C-alpha positions as CSV (number, residue, x, y, z in Angstrom):
1,X,89.5,-66.4,-145.3
2,X,86.2,-65.1,-143.9
3,X,85.2,-61.5,-144.6
4,X,83.1,-59.9,-141.9
5,X,81.2,-56.7,-142.7
6,X,79.9,-54.5,-139.9
7,X,76.9,-52.5,-140.7
8,X,77.2,-48.9,-139.9
9,X,75.0,-48.3,-136.9
10,X,73.3,-45.0,-136.8
11,X,73.5,-43.1,-133.5
12,X,70.2,-42.5,-131.9
13,X,69.0,-38.9,-132.2
14,X,66.3,-36.8,-130.6
15,X,63.2,-36.6,-132.7
16,X,60.2,-34.3,-132.9
17,X,56.9,-35.9,-134.0
18,X,54.4,-33.2,-135.1
19,X,51.0,-33.5,-133.4
20,X,49.0,-30.5,-134.6
21,X,49.3,-26.9,-135.6
22,X,46.8,-24.1,-136.0
23,X,46.7,-20.3,-135.8
24,X,46.9,-20.4,-131.9
25,X,49.2,-23.3,-131.0
26,X,51.7,-25.9,-132.3
27,X,52.3,-29.3,-130.7
28,X,54.9,-32.0,-131.0
29,X,56.1,-35.1,-129.2
30,X,59.8,-35.1,-128.3
31,X,61.4,-38.5,-128.1
32,X,64.8,-38.2,-126.4
33,X,66.8,-41.4,-126.4
34,X,69.4,-42.2,-123.7
35,X,72.8,-40.3,-124.0
36,X,71.7,-37.9,-126.7
37,X,71.6,-34.1,-126.9
38,X,70.0,-31.5,-129.1
39,X,71.6,-28.6,-130.8
40,X,71.6,-25.1,-129.2
41,X,68.2,-23.6,-129.5
42,X,65.7,-21.3,-127.7
43,X,62.1,-21.1,-126.8
44,X,60.4,-17.8,-127.6
45,X,56.8,-18.8,-126.6
46,X,54.9,-19.9,-123.6
47,X,54.4,-23.7,-123.6
48,X,53.1,-26.7,-121.6
49,X,55.2,-29.8,-121.4
50,X,53.6,-33.1,-120.5
51,X,55.6,-36.1,-119.4
52,X,54.5,-39.1,-121.5
53,X,57.5,-41.2,-120.3
54,X,59.2,-39.1,-117.7
55,X,62.8,-38.8,-116.6
56,X,65.5,-36.3,-115.7
57,X,66.4,-34.0,-118.6
58,X,69.4,-31.7,-118.4
59,X,69.5,-28.3,-120.0
60,X,72.9,-26.8,-120.7
61,X,73.1,-23.1,-121.4
62,X,75.5,-21.7,-124.1
63,X,77.9,-20.8,-121.3
64,X,77.8,-24.4,-119.8
65,X,75.3,-23.9,-116.9
66,X,73.5,-27.2,-116.3
67,X,70.0,-27.5,-114.9
68,X,68.2,-30.8,-114.4
69,X,64.4,-30.9,-114.7
70,X,62.6,-34.0,-113.5
71,X,59.6,-34.6,-115.7
72,X,57.2,-37.0,-114.0
73,X,55.1,-39.4,-116.2
74,X,51.6,-38.0,-116.6
75,X,52.3,-34.6,-115.1
76,X,52.1,-31.2,-117.0
77,X,54.5,-28.3,-116.6
78,X,54.1,-24.7,-117.6
79,X,57.2,-23.0,-119.1
80,X,57.8,-19.4,-119.9
81,X,59.7,-18.0,-122.9
82,X,63.5,-17.9,-122.5
83,X,65.1,-14.4,-121.8
84,X,66.2,-12.6,-124.9
85,X,69.5,-13.8,-126.3
86,X,69.7,-17.0,-124.2
87,X,70.0,-20.5,-125.8
88,X,70.3,-24.0,-124.4
89,X,70.6,-27.6,-125.5
90,X,68.7,-30.6,-124.0
91,X,70.8,-33.5,-122.8
92,X,69.5,-37.0,-121.7
93,X,72.3,-38.3,-119.6
94,X,70.2,-41.2,-118.4
95,X,69.9,-44.7,-119.7
96,X,66.2,-44.4,-120.4
97,X,64.3,-42.8,-123.3
98,X,62.2,-39.7,-122.3
99,X,59.1,-38.7,-124.2
100,X,57.5,-35.3,-123.8
101,X,54.4,-33.8,-125.4
102,X,54.9,-30.0,-125.9
103,X,52.0,-27.5,-126.7
104,X,53.4,-24.1,-127.5
105,X,51.1,-21.0,-127.6
106,X,51.5,-18.9,-130.7
107,X,49.6,-15.8,-129.5
């Protein structure tokens, strides 16, 4: 009799890789594997998002409203804070990893 063991494969998750932080700004790289989603969260600050490896990222509001944003590789985007009380989650419904560099203004 042969015993076969299957190693538990961990499911890919979105990751945030810190880049820098000072008294005026904080920056991180978001790595968003295919078919993953974040938890509900919000953005209270102005920020720039730069597509390192672009793609179509879907945001889903707490009430289920879906919006797709196409981040082009090498292009920068300005984003304003979310309205009070709103939250969303980020969903990569594609088959490609998306990488975004975020620089968020503190003041």
